[in-house]
C-alpha positions in Angstrom: -0.2 0.1 -0.2 2.9 2.3 1.2 4.4 1.7 -2.6 1.6 2.7 -4.1 1.1 5.8 -3.0 4.6 7.0 -3.8 4.2 6.2 -6.9 0.8 8.2 -6.8 2.7 10.7 -6.0 5.5 10.3 -8.2 3.0 9.8 -11.7 1.1 13.2 -10.1 4.7 14.8 -10.0 5.5 13.8 -13.0 2.6 13.8 -14.7 -0.3 16.2 -13.4 -2.0 13.2 -11.8 -5.0 12.1 -14.3 -5.5 13.1 -17.8 -8.9 15.5 -16.7 -7.5 16.4 -13.5 -4.5 18.0 -15.8 -6.4 19.7 -18.2 -8.9 21.4 -15.4 -5.6 22.4 -13.7 -3.7 23.7 -16.9 -6.4 25.7 -17.7 -5.7 28.0 -15.6 -2.0 28.2 -17.3 -2.0 30.8 -20.1 0.9 28.9 -21.9 1.7 25.2 -22.0 4.6 22.9 -23.2 4.5 20.9 -26.0 5.2 17.9 -23.5 2.5 18.8 -21.7 0.3 18.8 -24.7 2.1 15.7 -26.4 1.3 14.1 -22.9 -2.4 15.5 -22.5 -3.7 15.6 -26.3 -6.4 12.6 -25.3 -7.7 14.4 -22.4 -11.3 14.2 -22.5 -12.9 17.8 -22.2 -9.5 19.1 -24.1 -9.9 20.9 -27.9 -6.2 21.9 -29.7 -7.0 24.9 -31.9 -4.9 25.7 -34.8 -4.9 29.5 -36.0 -2.1 29.3 -38.5 -2.3 32.4 -41.2 -0.8 33.8 -43.8 1.4 35.9 -41.0 2.9 32.7 -39.9 2.7 31.7 -43.6 -0.3 29.1 -43.2 -3.7 28.5 -44.2 -6.2 25.5 -44.0 -4.0 23.9 -47.1 -1.2 24.3 -45.1 -2.6 22.9 -42.2 -3.9 19.4 -43.8 -0.2 19.3 -44.8 0.5 18.3 -41.1 -1.3 19.3 -37.8 -1.3 18.1 -34.3 -3.3 15.1 -34.0 -6.9 16.0 -33.5 -6.7 20.0 -33.6 -9.2 21.6 -35.5 -8.5 24.2 -37.7 -10.1 28.3 -37.8 -8.2 31.2 -39.7 -7.7 33.8 -37.4 -7.6 36.2 -40.5 -10.3 34.9 -42.6 -12.5 33.0 -40.2 -14.8 36.1 -38.6 -12.6 36.2 -35.2 -12.3 40.0 -36.4 -14.4 42.4 -38.0 -14.3 45.7 -39.9 -16.7 48.0 -38.2 -17.1 51.8 -39.1 -14.0 51.6 -41.2 -12.3 50.2 -38.2 -10.9 47.0 -39.1 -10.3 44.2 -36.7 -12.8 45.4 -34.1 -14.5 42.7 -31.6 -17.2 40.9 -33.9 -20.9 40.2 -32.3 -20.8 38.4 -29.5 -23.2 36.1 -31.2 -21.4 35.6 -34.2 -18.8 35.0 -32.4 -20.8 31.8 -30.0 -21.5 30.5 -33.7 -17.9 30.2 -34.6 -16.4 28.9 -31.6 -19.3 26.0 -31.3 -18.9 25.0 -35.1 -15.1 24.2 -34.1 -16.9 21.4 -31.4 -15.9 24.0 -28.9 -18.1 24.0 -25.6 -17.7 25.9 -22.5 -16.4 23.0 -20.6 -13.8 22.5 -23.3 -10.7 23.2 -22.8 -9.0 25.2 -25.6 -5.1 25.0 -26.4 -4.3 27.6 -29.2 -1.3 27.2 -31.4 0.1 29.7 -33.8 3.3 28.7 -35.8 5.5 30.0 -33.3 7.4 31.8 -35.5 7.2 35.6 -34.5 5.9 37.8 -32.4 3.5 39.2 -34.8 2.7 35.7 -35.5 1.9 34.9 -31.9 -0.5 38.2 -32.0 -2.8 35.8 -33.4 -3.0 33.6 -30.5 -3.2 36.4 -28.0 -5.7 38.0 -30.0 -7.8 34.6 -29.8 -7.2 34.0 -26.2 -8.5 37.9 -24.9 -11.2 36.9 -27.6 -12.3 34.0 -25.3 -11.5 35.4 -21.9 -14.0 38.8 -23.1 -16.4 35.9 -24.1 -15.7 34.7 -20.4 -14.1 31.6 -21.4 -11.5 30.9 -18.5 -10.3 27.5 -19.5 -7.7 28.7 -22.6 -4.1 28.2 -22.6 -1.5 29.1 -25.2 0.7 26.5 -27.1 3.9 28.2 -26.0 6.3 27.7 -28.7 3.5 27.4 -31.4 3.2 24.9 -34.0 7.2 25.4 -35.2 7.9 24.1 -31.5 5.9 21.1 -32.4 7.8 19.4 -34.7 11.1 20.8 -33.6 11.2 17.7 -31.8 10.8 14.2 -34.9 9.2 11.6 -31.9 5.5 14.1 -31.4 3.2 12.8 -33.7 1.9 14.7 -36.8 -1.4 14.4 -38.3 -2.2 15.0 -42.0 -5.5 15.9 -43.6 -9.1 17.5 -42.7 -10.0 17.9 -38.9 -13.2 18.2 -37.9 -15.1 17.9 -34.8 -19.3 17.8 -34.6 -20.7 21.6 -33.5 -21.8 22.5 -30.2 -23.5 24.9 -28.5 -21.1 27.9 -27.0 -22.7 30.7 -24.7 -20.4 33.7 -24.0 -20.5 35.4 -20.7 -19.4 38.5 -21.9 -16.8 40.7 -19.7 -16.9 44.2 -21.0 -14.2 45.1 -17.9 -10.9 43.2 -20.5 -12.3 46.1 -23.0 -11.8 49.4 -23.3 -13.6 51.9 -25.1 -13.3 55.1 -26.9 -14.6 56.8 -24.2 -12.6 54.6 -21.6 -9.5 55.8 -23.4 -10.3 59.0 -23.2 -11.7 58.8 -19.2 -8.2 57.1 -18.9 -6.1 60.5 -19.8 -8.5 61.7 -16.6 -7.4 59.8 -14.2 -3.9 58.6 -14.9 -4.8 55.3 -16.2 -1.8 54.1 -17.6 -1.6 53.6 -21.8 0.6 51.3 -23.0 1.3 51.9 -27.0 2.1 48.7 -28.1 3.3 49.3 -31.8 7.2 50.3 -32.7 9.1 53.2 -31.9 8.8 54.6 -35.1 5.0 54.7 -34.9 5.1 55.3 -31.2 6.6 58.6 -32.3 4.6 59.7 -35.5 7.7 58.8 -37.9 5.3 56.6 -39.8 1.8 55.4 -39.5 -0.8 52.8 -40.1 -2.0 52.8 -43.4 -5.7 53.1 -41.9 -4.7 55.5 -39.1 -6.1 59.4 -40.4 -3.0 60.8 -38.1 0.5 60.2 -37.0 1.1 59.7 -33.4 0.5 58.6 -29.9 -2.3 58.7 -27.9 -1.1 61.7 -25.2 0.3 60.2 -21.8 0.7 57.0 -23.4 4.4 54.8 -22.5 5.9 52.6 -25.6 6.5 48.7 -25.5 6.9 47.7 -28.5 5.2 44.3 -29.7 8.7 42.8 -30.6 10.1 42.5 -26.5 6.8 39.7 -26.4 8.4 37.4 -28.4 11.8 35.0 -27.6 13.3 34.7 -30.8 16.1 32.2 -29.3 13.7 30.1 -27.9 10.7 30.2 -30.3 8.7 31.0 -27.1 6.8 34.4 -25.1 9.0 35.9 -23.4 9.6 35.2 -19.9 8.3 36.7 -16.3 11.2 38.1 -15.5 12.0 40.3 -18.7 8.2 41.5 -19.2 8.5 42.8 -15.6 11.5 44.2 -16.6 9.5 46.0 -19.8 6.7 47.2 -17.5 9.7 48.9 -14.7 11.5 50.3 -17.3 8.7 52.7 -18.6 7.7 52.7 -14.6 4.5 51.4 -14.9 3.0 48.8 -11.8 2.7 45.7 -12.8 -0.8 45.7 -11.1 -2.0 49.3 -11.9 -5.1 49.7 -14.2 -3.8 50.2 -17.8 -5.0 50.0 -21.5 -2.7 48.1 -23.6 -3.7 50.0 -27.5 -1.7 49.5 -31.0 -2.9 50.0 -34.3 -5.8 48.0 -34.7 -6.0 45.6 -31.6 -3.6 42.8 -32.6 0.1 43.7 -31.3 -2.0 45.5 -27.9 -2.9 41.8 -27.4 0.1 40.8 -26.7 0.4 43.8 -24.3 -2.2 43.0 -22.7 -1.4 39.3 -22.1 1.7 40.5 -20.9 0.4 42.1 -18.2 -2.7 40.0 -17.6 -1.6 36.5 -18.4 2.1 37.0 -17.5 2.1 39.3 -15.1 -1.2 38.6 -13.4 -2.5 41.9 -14.1 -6.7 41.7 -13.5 -6.8 44.8 -14.4 -5.0 44.6 -17.7 -7.6 45.7 -20.4 -7.3 46.4 -24.6 -8.4 49.0 -27.1 -9.6 46.8 -30.0 -10.4 49.6 -32.0 -6.3 51.1 -30.9 -5.6 54.5 -33.3 -7.7 53.6 -36.3 -10.3 54.1 -34.9 -8.9 56.7 -32.3 -8.1 59.0 -35.1 -11.4 59.0 -36.9 -12.7 62.0 -34.4 -11.1 65.0 -35.6 -10.8 66.0 -32.3 -9.1 63.2 -30.1 -5.8 64.4 -28.8 -2.6 62.5 -30.8 0.7 63.4 -29.9 
């Protein structure tokens, strides 16, 4: 009996107990590794969501040529994860549309979703962090990102790769909208008055006004914002998201408290999702929000100040 207890304890340390329990536990982890996923591919209630797209050279055809076994595919750029509204690109779609999209992928309210980006750059990781943010806004907390993405998965030749299409039966998905994670233009205007930290996650040349996004009406940034560029969140050497110590140093370098109320923005809410994820998921700041309209929406108002 004693040996059985010790053996069970060792198995718990190595493998995280039963697959179902491990999946539930890992749902609280925003980043999971390839080894963990390989050990839990068959866990009940776990769905791998591959979102590779033209940002990383991916597509539905590329997915069919090789993907993580059992994964379902959805093109981040083409399947309705973001929409244009009032001339502003990249906005959060209507909740009912997202419910239909997610449920159609076989993802229900009890599903633990593991999002798989290409794993090749910070811009590519932005696809995953934006989808992660979308799930969180919809009140779905059982969501993680595969750290290292698909590139990290295939780096080990021993890991299985499947080919061909892969689908799951549609299920019902019901959102529980979390308004506090989303910042509107009005929220940003109010933030300027109450000294809420505004964090611009665009490259320095856009922050300074030397360059601008094609759909932004004016160059520059929102007055009072600090700049933490999106490429700082990707570790090119490992192909993984920046570690907590590096992320904390980025915030300290701008004299922004890790636990302070803050709003991340960029041009269209893609790069900003990296900054939001770094604050919310890596640093554990529940008061972090993201402005999905960002500069392309902000500059549509001629009275909105730009610095």
